N, C-alpha and C positions, 0 to 999 in steps of 0.2 A: 507444214506448220499446223499444229492442232488448233482447231476452232474452239474458242471458249465463249461463254455468254449464251444467253437465250437464243434459240434458233431465229426468232424474228429480227434480231439485231445484227445478224451477220452479213446481210446483203448490201449494206450501205454504210459509209463512214459516219454520216450524220446520225443514223440510227444507232450505230455502235457507241458513239460518244454520248448520246442521250441516255442510252441504256446504262453505260458505265458510270455516269456522273449524276443522273437525276432520277431515273425511273425507280419508284418504290422507296426512295429516300424519304423518311417522314418529314412532312412540311408543317411547320407551326407558325410561319410568317404569313400574315394575311395578304400582303401584296402578292407574294408568290403563289398563294392559293388562288387568288383571283386570276393571275396569269394562267395557271393551269386550267381553271374553269373556262376562261375565255378561249384558250386553244382548243379545248374539247368541244365547245360550242361551234367554233369555226370549222372544226373537223367534220361535223355532221354531214354524212353523204360523201365525204372525200377521204383521202388516205393520210396517214400520220406523217409520212415522209414529206408530203407537200406542206404540212403545217410547220415542220422544222425548217424547211427551205424558206418559208415565208415569215418566219417568226420576227425577223428584224423589220420587215415591212409592216407587220401587225403592230409592233412597238411604235413605229413612227406614226401610224394611222390612228392608233387607239390610246394616245396619251401615255405611252409607256406602261400600259396596263394598270394605270393608277385609277382605282375605282372612284376616288373623289373627283378627279378631273373628268373622267368619262361620264360620271353621273350628271355632270353639268353640261354635257353636249347639247347644242341646239341643232335645229334642222340643217343650218349651214355648216356646222361642225361635222355632221354626218356626211354631207356632200363632199366636204374637204377630205374626210377619211377615205371615202370611196375613190377619190382621185389620186391617192398616194400610189406611186409606181410599185407594182408588185402586190398590191392589195387585192384580196378576193372581192369582187364587186357584188356582194350580196347585201342589199339594203336591209333585208329582213334580219339577217344575222347581226349586222352592226346595230340596228335599232334594238334588237333583243339584248345585245351586250350593254347598251346604254341603260335599258330597263333593269338588267341583271345587276349592274353596278349600283343602281339605286336600292334594289332589294338587298344587296350585299351590305350596304351601309346601314340599312334598317336592322339587319341581323347583328351587325357590330354594336349598334346602339342598344339593342335589347339584351345581348349576351356578353358584351364587353369585347368580344372578338369573334370573327367568323370561325377561326380554328377551334375555339372552345365549343362552339355549337356543333361543328362537324364531327370532332373527335368524341363528343359526348355520346354519339351513337354506338361507340365501342368501348365506352368508359376509359378512353385514352389508350386502349390497346392497339398495337399492330396485329392484325389477324393473319394467321397462316392456316389455311384450310387443308386438312389432311387429304381430302379427295382431289384437290387441285394438282397433286403430284401426278395424277393420271390424265386429267382433262380440265382445262381452265374454261369456265363458262363465260358467256358474254354479259351475263347479269345474274343477280341472285337476290335473295330475300332482303339483304341489307341495302343493296342499291335500289330495290323497289321502294323501300321505306324512305330512304333519303330523297329519292326522286319525287315522291309524293309530297314530302315536307317542303322541298324547294319550290315545287309548282304551287303549293298552297301559299307560299310567301311571294309569289309573283315572278319567280324565275322562269325563263323560257329556254327551249332547246335543251332541256335537262331530263330527257327520258332515262329509263333505267340503264340502258346500254351505255349512254354517255356518262352517267354517274358512276357506273362500275369502272369505266376507264379512268375517271378522275380519282377514284379511290385507289386504284393500282398506281397511278402516277404519283400520288401524294403520300404513299406509304401506309395508308390505312389498311390496305391489303397487300401482302407480300406474295406476288405470283411469279417471282423468279423461278426458273426451273431448278430443281433440287441440286443438280450437279453444276449449276452456274455459280461461279465464285461470288457473285453479288448477292446470292440468296442469303448467305450468312453475314456478308458485309453490311447490308442495310439494317440488320437487326441489332448491330452494335449500339448499345445505349437505349434501345427501344424497349418498351414494356410489351412483350410479345405474348400473345395468347394463341395456343393451338386449338383449332376448332375441329372436333371430330364430327364430320357431317356425312 
């Protein structure tokens, strides 16, 4: 049977499902954007498959990825989160997510929504980089700028590599392989801009 989809998604059913239903689909819902951001933060230093396996545990531990509820976490709430079965026991990451939730709410208050702020970096366009047909980078000038802007607003664990992964996940950048059926599928209804770099 012929393998379809990006090469990275073929080794595991969870990866394939994530690739086929979520990855690079444009996200304009703030709660879902926060979930993607939280997963990328938790992933730092770990692998993506582990994040998918632990996603339900994260939901139980982290108030369903609701930034309002997470922003209100006390020290005892952090302790309870760390005790959830299946949770990654990183106090620094959980505390960073609590701080990130507060920073996320501040962006919402200032700009009306987080998605408006994030997508403003591309004027609402999904970017398709011409050169990424040959090699996909771990970061780029756009992720550098957004990472710096997030850090200036108090977000943590948001280095350029993490932000680049977020932009791929949320459809700001379409890095599906050109022969992957999802490359064209995720562009349906999107305002696509080809970047000749």
